[in-house]
N, C-alpha and C positions, 0 to 999 in steps of 0.2 A: 603220449607220455603223461603219467599221472602227476598232478601237482599237489597232491595231498601232503601236508607237513608230516615229517617222520615223527612217530610217537614211541617207537621202540628201536633201539640199536642193540643188536646181538653180536657179540664177539665169539668166534668159534675157536675151540682149543680142546685139550684134554686136561682133566683135573689132576692134581698131584704134583709134588715137587720135582719128580723125575722128568716131567714133561714141560715144566714151566719155561725153559729156555730153548725149546725146540722150535723148528720152523713152522710146524703145524699150529703153533699157538700164537701166530701173528695177530689173529683177531682179538685174543685176550689182551695182548700188549696195548692195542689201541684203546680198548675199554678201560684198562687200568689207568691210562693217561687221563681219560675223560672223567673217571669216577673219583680220582684223587683220594683213595682210601675210604670212600663211602660205601663200598659194596658190602652187603650183609647177606647171610644165609637166608634163603626163602624156601623152606621145605616144600610148600605147596607147588612151587615151580621147579623143584630139584635144581636150584641154580643159586648163584650169587647175583644180587640185584640191587639197584639203587634208583631212586627217583630224583631227577635233577631238573634244572631249567637251562635250556639252550635256545638261543635265538628268541627269547621271550616266551617259549612254550615249555610245558611240562613234558619230559621225555623219560622213559624207562631205559636203563642200561642193564644188560643181561649177559652173564657168563654161565652157560649150562654146565652143570656139574655131573652130567652123564658123560660117557665117552663120546667122542666125535660123531660116531655113526648113529647115536641116539639123540642128537641135538634137538630133533623135532619134538621130543617129549616136553622139554622146557618151553620151547617157542609156542607150541600148541596150547599149553596150559596158560601162559600169561596172556596170549592174544584172545583166548576165549574169555578169561576172567575180566579183562579190561576192555573187551570189545574193540580190539585193535584190528583194523583191516589189513590184508596182505600188502597193499600199496602204501601202508604207513610203517612198514617194517624195513629196516636196513640191516643186512647181514654182512659182517666184516670177516673176511677169511683169507687165508694164504692162497696164492695162485701160482702154480707151476709154470703156466704159459706166459708169465710176465717176468722180466728180469728183476733182480734185487734193485730197489730204488724206484720202481714203477708202482703207480697206484691208479686204478681205473674204476669208474662207476658205471654200472649198467642196470637196466630194469629187465627182469625176466631172463628167459633163456634156459638152456639145459644146465645140469649140474656139472658138466664137464668131468665126470668121474669123481667129483668130490663127495665123499660119503656124508659129510655134515649137511651139505646142500640137498642131497637126495632125500634125507630124512625130514628136513624142514619142508621141502616141497610136498612130501607125502602128508605131513601133519597139517599144512595150510590148505591142501587140496588144489594148489595152483603154483605155477612157476612165477607168477606176476608179483614179485617183491623185489626190492632194491638190493643190489650186491655192491660192496666196496671190496675190490680185489687188490690185495697187497702182494706184490711180486716177490717170490722167493727164488725164482729161477728153477731150472730143470737140471738134474745131475748131468744129463747128456750135454746140454749147452755150456755147463760150467766145467766140462771135461773131467767129471768125477765118475769113477767106476762103482757107482752105488745104485742099488735098486731104489725105485721111487719111494716105496714104503719105508725103507731104511733112511733115505735122504730126509724125508719130512719129519722124522722122529729124532733127528740130530740137530745140534746147535749149528747155526750159520757160522762160517768162518768170520774172522774179525772184520774184514773189509765189507763182507756181505751184510753183517749186522749193522754197520754204520749206514749202508745204503737203505736197508729196510727201515731203520729208525727215521731216516730223512723222508722216506715215502709216507710213513705214518704221520710225521709232522705236517706234510703237505695235505694229507687227507683230513687231519684235525682242523686245518684252516677252513675247509669247506663244509664241515658238519653243521655250523650254524645256518648256512644257506639251506641245507636239506631240511633242517627242522623248521624253517620258515616256508617250505614248499617251493623254494626257488631252485629246482633241480637242474634246469638247463644251464643256469648261471654257474651252479656248483660244478657241473660236468665240464663246461668250458674253462673254468678257472683251474680245475685239477688237471685236465688233459693238456692244457697249454703251459703247464709249469715244468716242462722238460722232464716228465715222469716216465720216459721210455716209450718204446713202440708197443702196439697191441699185438 
């Protein structure tokens, strides 16, 4: 497991007001909390970005302003420009396979059908980057008669939103550890905080 400090945190979502409150934008929600209004348009990266200090280290925050399935354009551009290695990248995204309220960290692995991750993997040329998975649940598990594509592009129900917000809060607590390269401690802390089953 890499212990390189995280230098880039990417939140995944779709740009535009009509998508802002949808489940697919859970990655943006976490970045918005970290950035506290500091995000600025960066045309060269086709993204909103901010440079901040977390855990004593300089870290870039990024919200790609392409649509989800082209997220790799922004991630590829900023990692090349600042010479950020894949194992120094943390991608925050919504996760159908985790219930609302759960948050899990992992290094590498497949995209699990997530189009944003697929495009980032292609842009970086490797699966070996960190992922912070924010559970949104699956329509089948939540007893909803909704296709997945429709489900992710709708707002969570009120009780789900509360649970997702709690998962984001738990995840925010371990971000400083990740930015110090203390990944195992971050995983243990997050995964033992009652954040649901994998």
